[in-house]
All heavy atoms as TSV, in Angstrom:
chain	resi	resn	atom	element	x	y	z
A	1	LEU	N	N	41.037	54.789	32.929
A	1	LEU	CA	C	40.566	53.680	33.751
A	1	LEU	C	C	39.095	53.851	34.108
A	1	LEU	O	O	38.334	52.897	34.068
A	1	LEU	CB	C	41.436	53.558	34.999
A	1	LEU	CG	C	41.217	52.321	35.854
A	1	LEU	CD1	C	41.484	51.060	35.041
A	1	LEU	CD2	C	42.108	52.351	37.069
A	2	ALA	N	N	38.717	55.078	34.442
A	2	ALA	CA	C	37.320	55.342	34.774
A	2	ALA	C	C	36.432	55.099	33.562
A	2	ALA	O	O	35.315	54.582	33.692
A	2	ALA	CB	C	37.150	56.765	35.276
A	3	ARG	N	N	36.922	55.449	32.390
A	3	ARG	CA	C	36.173	55.253	31.146
A	3	ARG	C	C	35.937	53.768	30.884
A	3	ARG	O	O	34.848	53.358	30.486
A	3	ARG	CB	C	36.933	55.902	29.984
A	3	ARG	CG	C	36.350	55.671	28.631
A	3	ARG	CD	C	35.071	56.434	28.434
A	3	ARG	NE	N	34.575	56.149	27.099
A	3	ARG	CZ	C	33.511	56.673	26.598
A	3	ARG	NH1	N	32.819	57.534	27.284
A	3	ARG	NH2	N	33.122	56.358	25.396
A	4	ALA	N	N	36.959	52.943	31.126
A	4	ALA	CA	C	36.832	51.495	30.922
A	4	ALA	C	C	35.803	50.916	31.882
A	4	ALA	O	O	34.998	50.058	31.492
A	4	ALA	CB	C	38.181	50.818	31.097
A	5	ALA	N	N	35.806	51.380	33.116
A	5	ALA	CA	C	34.841	50.897	34.103
A	5	ALA	C	C	33.425	51.303	33.692
A	5	ALA	O	O	32.473	50.510	33.817
A	5	ALA	CB	C	35.174	51.444	35.486
A	6	GLU	N	N	33.294	52.519	33.194
A	6	GLU	CA	C	31.989	53.003	32.740
A	6	GLU	C	C	31.496	52.192	31.537
A	6	GLU	O	O	30.330	51.795	31.479
A	6	GLU	CB	C	32.105	54.481	32.355
A	6	GLU	CG	C	30.810	55.110	31.895
A	6	GLU	CD	C	31.016	56.559	31.464
A	6	GLU	OE1	O	31.644	57.317	32.235
A	6	GLU	OE2	O	30.553	56.912	30.368
A	7	ASP	N	N	32.398	51.923	30.588
A	7	ASP	CA	C	32.044	51.128	29.418
A	7	ASP	C	C	31.645	49.711	29.822
A	7	ASP	O	O	30.691	49.145	29.285
A	7	ASP	CB	C	33.209	51.064	28.429
A	7	ASP	CG	C	33.447	52.387	27.715
A	7	ASP	OD1	O	32.570	53.279	27.780
A	7	ASP	OD2	O	34.513	52.518	27.094
A	8	GLY	N	N	32.374	49.138	30.768
A	8	GLY	CA	C	32.055	47.799	31.256
A	8	GLY	C	C	30.692	47.743	31.915
A	8	GLY	O	O	29.919	46.804	31.701
A	9	ALA	N	N	30.387	48.749	32.709
A	9	ALA	CA	C	29.095	48.809	33.377
A	9	ALA	C	C	27.964	48.939	32.360
A	9	ALA	O	O	26.907	48.307	32.490
A	9	ALA	CB	C	29.059	49.969	34.364
A	10	ARG	N	N	28.200	49.736	31.332
A	10	ARG	CA	C	27.202	49.904	30.274
A	10	ARG	C	C	26.969	48.603	29.519
A	10	ARG	O	O	25.830	48.229	29.235
A	10	ARG	CB	C	27.676	50.992	29.308
A	10	ARG	CG	C	26.622	51.995	28.997
A	10	ARG	CD	C	27.202	53.173	28.264
A	10	ARG	NE	N	26.627	53.150	26.921
A	10	ARG	CZ	C	27.220	53.574	25.845
A	10	ARG	NH1	N	28.422	54.058	25.905
A	10	ARG	NH2	N	26.615	53.528	24.693
A	11	LEU	N	N	28.057	47.909	29.210
A	11	LEU	CA	C	27.947	46.631	28.512
A	11	LEU	C	C	27.188	45.615	29.361
A	11	LEU	O	O	26.303	44.916	28.864
A	11	LEU	CB	C	29.335	46.088	28.150
A	11	LEU	CG	C	29.366	44.721	27.479
A	11	LEU	CD1	C	28.562	44.724	26.185
A	11	LEU	CD2	C	30.792	44.295	27.223
A	12	ARG	N	N	27.508	45.541	30.640
A	12	ARG	CA	C	26.803	44.610	31.536
A	12	ARG	C	C	25.317	44.935	31.613
A	12	ARG	O	O	24.472	44.043	31.597
A	12	ARG	CB	C	27.437	44.618	32.929
A	12	ARG	CG	C	28.737	43.834	32.989
A	12	ARG	CD	C	29.241	43.668	34.420
A	12	ARG	NE	N	29.592	44.941	35.047
A	12	ARG	CZ	C	30.738	45.580	34.838
A	12	ARG	NH1	N	31.643	45.087	34.028
A	12	ARG	NH2	N	30.986	46.724	35.457
A	13	ALA	N	N	24.987	46.212	31.656
A	13	ALA	CA	C	23.580	46.614	31.712
A	13	ALA	C	C	22.859	46.228	30.421
A	13	ALA	O	O	21.722	45.736	30.454
A	13	ALA	CB	C	23.466	48.114	31.953
A	14	CYS	N	N	23.511	46.433	29.288
A	14	CYS	CA	C	22.897	46.079	28.003
A	14	CYS	C	C	22.751	44.567	27.873
A	14	CYS	O	O	21.733	44.080	27.379
A	14	CYS	CB	C	23.710	46.648	26.850
A	14	CYS	SG	S	23.569	48.444	26.687
A	15	LEU	N	N	23.744	43.813	28.316
A	15	LEU	CA	C	23.639	42.355	28.287
A	15	LEU	C	C	22.495	41.877	29.170
A	15	LEU	O	O	21.748	40.976	28.797
A	15	LEU	CB	C	24.951	41.706	28.747
A	15	LEU	CG	C	26.057	41.593	27.717
A	15	LEU	CD1	C	27.367	41.195	28.379
A	15	LEU	CD2	C	25.690	40.614	26.621
A	16	ALA	N	N	22.349	42.488	30.329
A	16	ALA	CA	C	21.289	42.096	31.255
A	16	ALA	C	C	19.901	42.366	30.678
A	16	ALA	O	O	18.938	41.678	31.008
A	16	ALA	CB	C	21.453	42.824	32.589
A	17	ALA	N	N	19.821	43.353	29.788
A	17	ALA	CA	C	18.533	43.710	29.196
A	17	ALA	C	C	18.117	42.754	28.078
A	17	ALA	O	O	16.952	42.747	27.676
A	17	ALA	CB	C	18.582	45.145	28.665
A	18	LEU	N	N	19.049	41.951	27.582
A	18	LEU	CA	C	18.732	41.012	26.509
A	18	LEU	C	C	17.888	39.852	27.024
A	18	LEU	O	O	17.941	39.516	28.212
A	18	LEU	CB	C	20.018	40.426	25.915
A	18	LEU	CG	C	20.942	41.349	25.155
A	18	LEU	CD1	C	22.199	40.573	24.741
A	18	LEU	CD2	C	20.265	41.938	23.945
A	19	GLU	N	N	17.175	39.217	26.108
A	19	GLU	CA	C	16.496	37.972	26.463
A	19	GLU	C	C	17.574	36.957	26.820
A	19	GLU	O	O	18.676	36.981	26.268
A	19	GLU	CB	C	15.672	37.446	25.293
A	19	GLU	CG	C	14.442	38.259	25.001
A	19	GLU	CD	C	13.590	37.598	23.929
A	19	GLU	OE1	O	13.407	36.369	23.977
A	19	GLU	OE2	O	13.130	38.329	23.044
A	20	GLU	N	N	17.243	36.040	27.714
A	20	GLU	CA	C	18.227	35.070	28.193
A	20	GLU	C	C	18.855	34.262	27.054
A	20	GLU	O	O	20.063	34.049	27.032
A	20	GLU	CB	C	17.598	34.129	29.218
A	20	GLU	CG	C	18.605	33.169	29.809
A	20	GLU	CD	C	18.018	32.270	30.873
A	20	GLU	OE1	O	16.898	32.506	31.321
A	20	GLU	OE2	O	18.720	31.304	31.233
A	21	LYS	N	N	18.039	33.839	26.094
A	21	LYS	CA	C	18.576	33.017	24.991
A	21	LYS	C	C	19.610	33.797	24.181
A	21	LYS	O	O	20.635	33.240	23.790
A	21	LYS	CB	C	17.450	32.497	24.105
A	21	LYS	CG	C	16.659	33.592	23.407
A	21	LYS	CD	C	15.450	33.039	22.679
A	21	LYS	CE	C	14.673	34.155	22.021
A	21	LYS	NZ	N	13.441	33.677	21.424
A	22	ASN	N	N	19.364	35.081	23.945
A	22	ASN	CA	C	20.306	35.910	23.196
A	22	ASN	C	C	21.585	36.132	23.999
A	22	ASN	O	O	22.684	36.015	23.471
A	22	ASN	CB	C	19.685	37.250	22.831
A	22	ASN	CG	C	18.428	37.105	22.010
A	22	ASN	OD1	O	17.336	37.295	22.530
A	22	ASN	ND2	N	18.544	36.754	20.746
A	23	ARG	N	N	21.422	36.455	25.264
A	23	ARG	CA	C	22.569	36.703	26.135
A	23	ARG	C	C	23.436	35.450	26.256
A	23	ARG	O	O	24.665	35.509	26.117
A	23	ARG	CB	C	22.096	37.156	27.522
A	23	ARG	CG	C	23.206	37.431	28.500
A	23	ARG	CD	C	22.715	37.975	29.836
A	23	ARG	NE	N	21.680	37.167	30.436
A	23	ARG	CZ	C	20.377	37.520	30.505
A	23	ARG	NH1	N	19.974	38.678	30.012
A	23	ARG	NH2	N	19.496	36.740	31.078
A	24	THR	N	N	22.800	34.304	26.451
A	24	THR	CA	C	23.550	33.061	26.597
A	24	THR	C	C	24.320	32.728	25.328
A	24	THR	O	O	25.497	32.354	25.391
A	24	THR	CB	C	22.591	31.905	26.965
A	24	THR	OG1	O	21.912	32.236	28.178
A	24	THR	CG2	C	23.336	30.604	27.145
A	25	GLY	N	N	23.681	32.879	24.178
A	25	GLY	CA	C	24.360	32.614	22.913
A	25	GLY	C	C	25.567	33.502	22.718
A	25	GLY	O	O	26.644	33.034	22.318
A	26	ILE	N	N	25.411	34.786	23.000
A	26	ILE	CA	C	26.519	35.733	22.850
A	26	ILE	C	C	27.653	35.391	23.804
A	26	ILE	O	O	28.822	35.375	23.413
A	26	ILE	CB	C	26.033	37.175	23.079
A	26	ILE	CG1	C	25.161	37.619	21.899
A	26	ILE	CG2	C	27.209	38.134	23.275
A	26	ILE	CD1	C	24.454	38.936	22.119
A	27	LEU	N	N	27.334	35.111	25.044
A	27	LEU	CA	C	28.379	34.809	26.017
A	27	LEU	C	C	29.113	33.520	25.669
A	27	LEU	O	O	30.342	33.450	25.797
A	27	LEU	CB	C	27.788	34.739	27.430
A	27	LEU	CG	C	27.307	36.077	27.989
A	27	LEU	CD1	C	26.639	35.878	29.345
A	27	LEU	CD2	C	28.431	37.086	28.082
A	28	LEU	N	N	28.381	32.501	25.225
A	28	LEU	CA	C	29.041	31.247	24.838
A	28	LEU	C	C	29.977	31.474	23.655
A	28	LEU	O	O	31.088	30.947	23.624
A	28	LEU	CB	C	28.003	30.184	24.493
A	28	LEU	CG	C	27.235	29.579	25.665
A	28	LEU	CD1	C	26.116	28.673	25.159
A	28	LEU	CD2	C	28.165	28.802	26.589
A	29	ALA	N	N	29.519	32.273	22.678
A	29	ALA	CA	C	30.308	32.482	21.469
A	29	ALA	C	C	31.487	33.429	21.692
A	29	ALA	O	O	32.613	33.127	21.288
A	29	ALA	CB	C	29.420	33.013	20.345
A	30	PHE	N	N	31.249	34.550	22.335
A	30	PHE	CA	C	32.278	35.584	22.391
A	30	PHE	C	C	33.101	35.580	23.671
A	30	PHE	O	O	34.246	36.029	23.656
A	30	PHE	CB	C	31.654	36.959	22.161
A	30	PHE	CG	C	31.122	37.099	20.765
A	30	PHE	CD1	C	29.790	36.866	20.481
A	30	PHE	CD2	C	31.974	37.406	19.720
A	30	PHE	CE1	C	29.305	36.959	19.187
A	30	PHE	CE2	C	31.500	37.503	18.422
A	30	PHE	CZ	C	30.161	37.279	18.155
A	31	VAL	N	N	32.549	35.084	24.747
A	31	VAL	CA	C	33.327	34.977	25.982
A	31	VAL	C	C	33.867	33.554	26.112
A	31	VAL	O	O	35.036	33.355	26.417
A	31	VAL	CB	C	32.477	35.362	27.219
A	31	VAL	CG1	C	33.274	35.190	28.499
A	31	VAL	CG2	C	31.978	36.797	27.100
A	32	GLY	N	N	33.009	32.577	25.820
A	32	GLY	CA	C	33.414	31.183	25.929
A	32	GLY	C	C	34.218	30.681	24.744
A	32	GLY	O	O	34.831	29.615	24.815
A	33	GLY	N	N	34.191	31.415	23.638
A	33	GLY	CA	C	34.974	31.035	22.472
A	33	GLY	C	C	34.403	29.870	21.677
A	33	GLY	O	O	35.110	29.270	20.877
A	34	LEU	N	N	33.135	29.553	21.868
A	34	LEU	CA	C	32.521	28.458	21.132
A	34	LEU	C	C	32.130	28.908	19.729
A	34	LEU	O	O	31.781	30.065	19.520
A	34	LEU	CB	C	31.269	27.951	21.858
A	34	LEU	CG	C	31.454	26.894	22.943
A	34	LEU	CD1	C	32.363	27.363	24.045
A	34	LEU	CD2	C	30.115	26.485	23.513
A	35	SER	N	N	32.195	27.976	18.799
A	35	SER	CA	C	31.728	28.243	17.439
A	35	SER	C	C	30.202	28.187	17.435
A	35	SER	O	O	29.584	27.693	18.389
A	35	SER	CB	C	32.279	27.190	16.481
A	35	SER	OG	O	31.721	25.923	16.788
A	36	HIS	N	N	29.605	28.671	16.359
A	36	HIS	CA	C	28.142	28.614	16.266
A	36	HIS	C	C	27.621	27.180	16.385
A	36	HIS	O	O	26.658	26.949	17.124
A	36	HIS	CB	C	27.667	29.278	14.973
A	36	HIS	CG	C	27.725	30.768	15.007
A	36	HIS	ND1	N	28.854	31.463	14.666
A	36	HIS	CD2	C	26.810	31.691	15.361
A	36	HIS	CE1	C	28.620	32.767	14.800
A	36	HIS	NE2	N	27.392	32.934	15.219
A	37	PRO	N	N	28.223	26.195	15.709
A	37	PRO	CA	C	27.747	24.818	15.877
A	37	PRO	C	C	27.894	24.321	17.326
A	37	PRO	O	O	27.029	23.584	17.824
A	37	PRO	CB	C	28.639	24.002	14.930
A	37	PRO	CG	C	29.069	24.975	13.892
A	37	PRO	CD	C	29.214	26.284	14.612
A	38	GLN	N	N	28.951	24.727	17.997
A	38	GLN	CA	C	29.133	24.328	19.393
A	38	GLN	C	C	28.080	24.984	20.297
A	38	GLN	O	O	27.577	24.356	21.226
A	38	GLN	CB	C	30.536	24.691	19.879
A	38	GLN	CG	C	31.618	23.854	19.250
A	38	GLN	CD	C	33.012	24.379	19.553
A	38	GLN	OE1	O	33.241	25.597	19.612
A	38	GLN	NE2	N	33.952	23.465	19.735
A	39	VAL	N	N	27.754	26.253	20.020
A	39	VAL	CA	C	26.709	26.938	20.779
A	39	VAL	C	C	25.385	26.205	20.580
A	39	VAL	O	O	24.660	25.937	21.545
A	39	VAL	CB	C	26.572	28.419	20.364
A	39	VAL	CG1	C	25.345	29.057	20.988
A	39	VAL	CG2	C	27.828	29.201	20.737
A	40	ALA	N	N	25.072	25.857	19.337
A	40	ALA	CA	C	23.828	25.140	19.042
A	40	ALA	C	C	23.772	23.817	19.787
A	40	ALA	O	O	22.733	23.476	20.375
A	40	ALA	CB	C	23.698	24.920	17.540
A	41	ALA	N	N	24.875	23.084	19.789
A	41	ALA	CA	C	24.906	21.804	20.496
A	41	ALA	C	C	24.735	22.000	21.998
A	41	ALA	O	O	23.979	21.256	22.646
A	41	ALA	CB	C	26.224	21.082	20.203
A	42	ARG	N	N	25.417	22.993	22.546
A	42	ARG	CA	C	25.329	23.249	23.988
A	42	ARG	C	C	23.909	23.628	24.398
A	42	ARG	O	O	23.423	23.207	25.443
A	42	ARG	CB	C	26.311	24.360	24.365
A	42	ARG	CG	C	26.291	24.818	25.807
A	42	ARG	CD	C	27.012	23.884	26.761
A	42	ARG	NE	N	28.408	23.728	26.444
A	42	ARG	CZ	C	29.390	24.473	26.944
A	42	ARG	NH1	N	29.119	25.447	27.770
A	42	ARG	NH2	N	30.632	24.233	26.601
A	43	LEU	N	N	23.236	24.427	23.564
A	43	LEU	CA	C	21.884	24.881	23.881
A	43	LEU	C	C	20.812	23.898	23.398
A	43	LEU	O	O	19.627	24.116	23.653
A	43	LEU	CB	C	21.639	26.262	23.272
A	43	LEU	CG	C	22.543	27.380	23.784
A	43	LEU	CD1	C	22.244	28.682	23.069
A	43	LEU	CD2	C	22.398	27.545	25.294
A	44	GLU	N	N	21.260	22.864	22.665
A	44	GLU	CA	C	20.356	21.847	22.132
A	44	GLU	C	C	19.269	22.451	21.250
A	44	GLU	O	O	18.078	22.176	21.413
A	44	GLU	CB	C	19.750	21.004	23.266
A	44	GLU	CG	C	20.801	20.264	24.067
A	44	GLU	CD	C	20.234	19.440	25.199
A	44	GLU	OE1	O	19.065	19.649	25.594
A	44	GLU	OE2	O	20.978	18.587	25.709
A	45	VAL	N	N	19.711	23.298	20.323
A	45	VAL	CA	C	18.817	23.917	19.334
A	45	VAL	C	C	19.451	23.761	17.958
A	45	VAL	O	O	20.661	23.542	17.848
A	45	VAL	CB	C	18.552	25.413	19.641
A	45	VAL	CG1	C	17.842	25.588	20.982
A	45	VAL	CG2	C	19.838	26.219	19.608
A	46	PRO	N	N	18.653	23.873	16.880
A	46	PRO	CA	C	19.233	23.817	15.539
A	46	PRO	C	C	20.249	24.956	15.329
A	46	PRO	O	O	20.144	26.024	15.941
A	46	PRO	CB	C	18.026	24.001	14.615
A	46	PRO	CG	C	16.842	23.619	15.442
A	46	PRO	CD	C	17.195	23.985	16.850
A	47	LEU	N	N	21.203	24.713	14.435
A	47	LEU	CA	C	22.252	25.694	14.163
A	47	LEU	C	C	21.669	27.045	13.744
A	47	LEU	O	O	22.103	28.091	14.233
A	47	LEU	CB	C	23.194	25.164	13.074
A	47	LEU	CG	C	24.313	26.103	12.628
A	47	LEU	CD1	C	25.196	26.511	13.795
A	47	LEU	CD2	C	25.133	25.432	11.536
A	48	GLY	N	N	20.681	27.047	12.860
A	48	GLY	CA	C	20.076	28.294	12.398
A	48	GLY	C	C	19.453	29.090	13.534
A	48	GLY	O	O	19.503	30.319	13.553
A	49	THR	N	N	18.871	28.378	14.490
A	49	THR	CA	C	18.264	29.035	15.651
A	49	THR	C	C	19.335	29.714	16.494
A	49	THR	O	O	19.182	30.878	16.899
A	49	THR	CB	C	17.483	28.013	16.494
A	49	THR	OG1	O	16.453	27.438	15.686
A	49	THR	CG2	C	16.865	28.651	17.726
A	50	ALA	N	N	20.423	29.002	16.751
A	50	ALA	CA	C	21.512	29.571	17.552
A	50	ALA	C	C	22.093	30.803	16.861
A	50	ALA	O	O	22.337	31.833	17.500
A	50	ALA	CB	C	22.601	28.530	17.792
A	51	LYS	N	N	22.299	30.702	15.547
A	51	LYS	CA	C	22.835	31.850	14.799
A	51	LYS	C	C	21.887	33.040	14.882
A	51	LYS	O	O	22.328	34.185	15.047
A	51	LYS	CB	C	23.058	31.469	13.339
A	51	LYS	CG	C	24.243	30.590	13.104
A	51	LYS	CD	C	24.381	30.313	11.609
A	51	LYS	CE	C	25.629	29.545	11.285
A	51	LYS	NZ	N	25.789	29.355	9.833
A	52	ALA	N	N	20.596	32.790	14.754
A	52	ALA	CA	C	19.606	33.869	14.810
A	52	ALA	C	C	19.593	34.524	16.185
A	52	ALA	O	O	19.513	35.754	16.300
A	52	ALA	CB	C	18.223	33.338	14.451
A	53	TRP	N	N	19.653	33.720	17.239
A	53	TRP	CA	C	19.674	34.271	18.595
A	53	TRP	C	C	20.889	35.167	18.800
A	53	TRP	O	O	20.782	36.256	19.370
A	53	TRP	CB	C	19.691	33.162	19.632
A	53	TRP	CG	C	18.399	32.408	19.768
A	53	TRP	CD1	C	17.206	32.669	19.147
A	53	TRP	CD2	C	18.186	31.254	20.577
A	53	TRP	NE1	N	16.266	31.731	19.524
A	53	TRP	CE2	C	16.839	30.856	20.400
A	53	TRP	CE3	C	18.990	30.491	21.414
A	53	TRP	CZ2	C	16.280	29.766	21.048
A	53	TRP	CZ3	C	18.437	29.408	22.063
A	53	TRP	CH2	C	17.097	29.045	21.885
A	54	ILE	N	N	22.048	34.696	18.336
A	54	ILE	CA	C	23.276	35.489	18.498
A	54	ILE	C	C	23.176	36.776	17.686
A	54	ILE	O	O	23.468	37.864	18.187
A	54	ILE	CB	C	24.510	34.663	18.094
A	54	ILE	CG1	C	24.722	33.521	19.099
A	54	ILE	CG2	C	25.752	35.544	18.008
A	54	ILE	CD1	C	25.727	32.466	18.661
A	55	ARG	N	N	22.728	36.668	16.448
A	55	ARG	CA	C	22.626	37.850	15.588
A	55	ARG	C	C	21.659	38.881	16.171
A	55	ARG	O	O	21.979	40.074	16.240
A	55	ARG	CB	C	22.185	37.444	14.185
A	55	ARG	CG	C	21.970	38.642	13.275
A	55	ARG	CD	C	21.927	38.245	11.815
A	55	ARG	NE	N	21.476	39.302	10.948
A	55	ARG	CZ	C	22.128	40.427	10.709
A	55	ARG	NH1	N	23.266	40.661	11.301
A	55	ARG	NH2	N	21.647	41.340	9.887
A	56	ARG	N	N	20.481	38.427	16.570
A	56	ARG	CA	C	19.505	39.367	17.153
A	56	ARG	C	C	20.044	40.000	18.427
A	56	ARG	O	O	19.821	41.191	18.685
A	56	ARG	CB	C	18.188	38.658	17.426
A	56	ARG	CG	C	17.421	38.345	16.172
A	56	ARG	CD	C	16.042	37.787	16.483
A	56	ARG	NE	N	15.556	37.053	15.336
A	56	ARG	CZ	C	15.211	35.775	15.323
A	56	ARG	NH1	N	15.282	35.062	16.427
A	56	ARG	NH2	N	14.805	35.194	14.233
A	57	GLY	N	N	20.723	39.205	19.215
A	57	GLY	CA	C	21.319	39.735	20.443
A	57	GLY	C	C	22.366	40.791	20.153
A	57	GLY	O	O	22.418	41.829	20.816
A	58	LEU	N	N	23.210	40.531	19.154
A	58	LEU	CA	C	24.247	41.511	18.790
A	58	LEU	C	C	23.623	42.795	18.256
A	58	LEU	O	O	24.112	43.895	18.552
A	58	LEU	CB	C	25.203	40.913	17.758
A	58	LEU	CG	C	26.140	39.832	18.270
A	58	LEU	CD1	C	26.924	39.201	17.127
A	58	LEU	CD2	C	27.075	40.375	19.328
A	59	LEU	N	N	22.556	42.679	17.476
A	59	LEU	CA	C	21.875	43.873	16.981
A	59	LEU	C	C	21.296	44.677	18.136
A	59	LEU	O	O	21.394	45.908	18.162
A	59	LEU	CB	C	20.780	43.490	15.969
A	59	LEU	CG	C	21.274	42.942	14.634
A	59	LEU	CD1	C	20.101	42.411	13.814
A	59	LEU	CD2	C	22.038	44.002	13.871
A	60	SER	N	N	20.707	43.992	19.105
A	60	SER	CA	C	20.152	44.682	20.275
A	60	SER	C	C	21.248	45.343	21.085
A	60	SER	O	O	21.072	46.456	21.592
A	60	SER	CB	C	19.360	43.701	21.143
A	60	SER	OG	O	18.235	43.231	20.462
A	61	LEU	N	N	22.379	44.638	21.233
A	61	LEU	CA	C	23.506	45.217	21.973
A	61	LEU	C	C	24.017	46.476	21.288
A	61	LEU	O	O	24.279	47.476	21.945
A	61	LEU	CB	C	24.651	44.215	22.040
A	61	LEU	CG	C	24.737	43.310	23.240
A	61	LEU	CD1	C	25.996	42.448	23.173
A	61	LEU	CD2	C	24.692	44.060	24.537
A	62	ARG	N	N	24.147	46.405	19.970
A	62	ARG	CA	C	24.625	47.572	19.216
A	62	ARG	C	C	23.704	48.752	19.426
A	62	ARG	O	O	24.152	49.887	19.634
A	62	ARG	CB	C	24.745	47.220	17.740
A	62	ARG	CG	C	25.347	48.344	16.927
A	62	ARG	CD	C	25.644	47.932	15.530
A	62	ARG	NE	N	24.404	47.823	14.770
A	62	ARG	CZ	C	24.336	47.451	13.497
A	62	ARG	NH1	N	25.417	47.095	12.853
A	62	ARG	NH2	N	23.195	47.402	12.883
A	63	GLU	N	N	22.401	48.487	19.387
A	63	GLU	CA	C	21.408	49.545	19.594
A	63	GLU	C	C	21.523	50.130	21.009
A	63	GLU	O	O	21.492	51.345	21.188
A	63	GLU	CB	C	20.018	48.957	19.394
A	63	GLU	CG	C	19.058	49.842	18.647
A	63	GLU	CD	C	17.762	49.106	18.382
A	63	GLU	OE1	O	16.869	49.191	19.243
A	63	GLU	OE2	O	17.661	48.439	17.338
A	64	CYS	N	N	21.654	49.266	21.977
A	64	CYS	CA	C	21.729	49.695	23.375
A	64	CYS	C	C	22.991	50.510	23.644
A	64	CYS	O	O	22.947	51.482	24.384
A	64	CYS	CB	C	21.688	48.461	24.282
A	64	CYS	SG	S	21.765	48.821	26.051
A	65	LEU	N	N	24.091	50.115	23.020
A	65	LEU	CA	C	25.373	50.784	23.292
A	65	LEU	C	C	25.571	52.051	22.462
A	65	LEU	O	O	26.481	52.837	22.757
A	65	LEU	CB	C	26.524	49.814	23.029
A	65	LEU	CG	C	26.611	48.642	23.997
A	65	LEU	CD1	C	27.627	47.619	23.513
A	65	LEU	CD2	C	26.954	49.129	25.399
A	66	ALA	N	N	24.717	52.273	21.471
A	66	ALA	CA	C	24.871	53.450	20.604
A	66	ALA	C	C	24.534	54.741	21.322
A	66	ALA	O	O	23.859	54.809	22.286
A	66	ALA	CB	C	23.994	53.302	19.377
Protein backbone atom coordinates (compact mmCIF):
# COMPACT_ATOMS: atom_id res chain seq x y z
CA LEU A 1 0.00 0.00 0.00
CA ALA A 2 2.82 2.38 0.84
CA ARG A 3 4.46 1.55 -2.50
CA ALA A 4 1.26 2.41 -4.40
CA ALA A 5 1.00 5.74 -2.59
CA GLU A 6 4.64 6.48 -3.39
CA ASP A 7 4.13 5.57 -7.06
CA GLY A 8 1.02 7.76 -7.21
CA ALA A 9 2.86 10.70 -5.72
CA ARG A 10 5.68 10.25 -8.22
CA LEU A 11 3.25 10.10 -11.13
CA ARG A 12 1.46 13.25 -9.94
CA ALA A 13 4.79 15.07 -9.62
CA CYS A 14 5.84 14.02 -13.13
CA LEU A 15 2.47 15.04 -14.57
CA ALA A 16 2.74 18.42 -12.86
CA ALA A 17 6.14 18.94 -14.46
CA LEU A 18 4.73 18.54 -17.98
CA GLU A 19 3.67 21.47 -20.12
CA GLU A 20 -0.05 22.09 -19.70
CA LYS A 21 -0.90 21.07 -23.29
CA ASN A 22 0.87 17.72 -22.87
CA ARG A 23 -0.66 17.06 -19.46
CA THR A 24 -4.15 17.95 -20.65
CA GLY A 25 -3.89 15.71 -23.71
CA ILE A 26 -2.69 12.76 -21.64
CA LEU A 27 -5.38 13.20 -19.01
CA LEU A 28 -8.15 13.52 -21.60
CA ALA A 29 -6.94 10.41 -23.43
CA PHE A 30 -5.94 8.10 -20.60
CA VAL A 31 -8.04 9.25 -17.67
CA GLY A 32 -11.00 10.65 -19.60
CA GLY A 33 -11.00 7.82 -22.12
CA LEU A 34 -11.20 10.10 -25.15
CA SER A 35 -9.84 9.01 -28.51
CA HIS A 36 -7.18 11.10 -30.22
CA PRO A 37 -9.77 12.72 -32.55
CA GLN A 38 -11.95 13.53 -29.54
CA VAL A 39 -8.97 15.07 -27.71
CA ALA A 40 -8.22 17.19 -30.79
CA ALA A 41 -11.82 18.36 -30.99
CA ARG A 42 -11.96 19.15 -27.27
CA LEU A 43 -8.72 21.15 -27.43
CA GLU A 44 -9.68 22.69 -30.79
CA VAL A 45 -6.40 21.73 -32.46
CA PRO A 46 -5.61 19.60 -35.54
CA LEU A 47 -5.48 15.84 -34.95
CA GLY A 48 -1.73 15.66 -35.66
CA THR A 49 -1.07 18.36 -33.08
CA ALA A 50 -3.06 16.53 -30.40
CA LYS A 51 -1.25 13.27 -31.18
CA ALA A 52 2.13 15.01 -31.00
CA TRP A 53 1.30 16.63 -27.65
CA ILE A 54 0.23 13.29 -26.19
CA ARG A 55 3.26 11.46 -27.58
CA ARG A 56 5.75 14.06 -26.33
CA GLY A 57 4.04 14.09 -22.96
CA LEU A 58 4.23 10.30 -22.68
CA LEU A 59 7.92 10.35 -23.60
CA SER A 60 8.57 12.97 -20.92
CA LEU A 61 6.58 10.96 -18.38
CA ARG A 62 8.56 7.83 -19.18
CA GLU A 63 11.80 9.75 -18.72
CA CYS A 64 10.63 11.27 -15.44
CA LEU A 65 9.43 7.95 -14.02
CA ALA A 66 12.55 6.00 -15.03
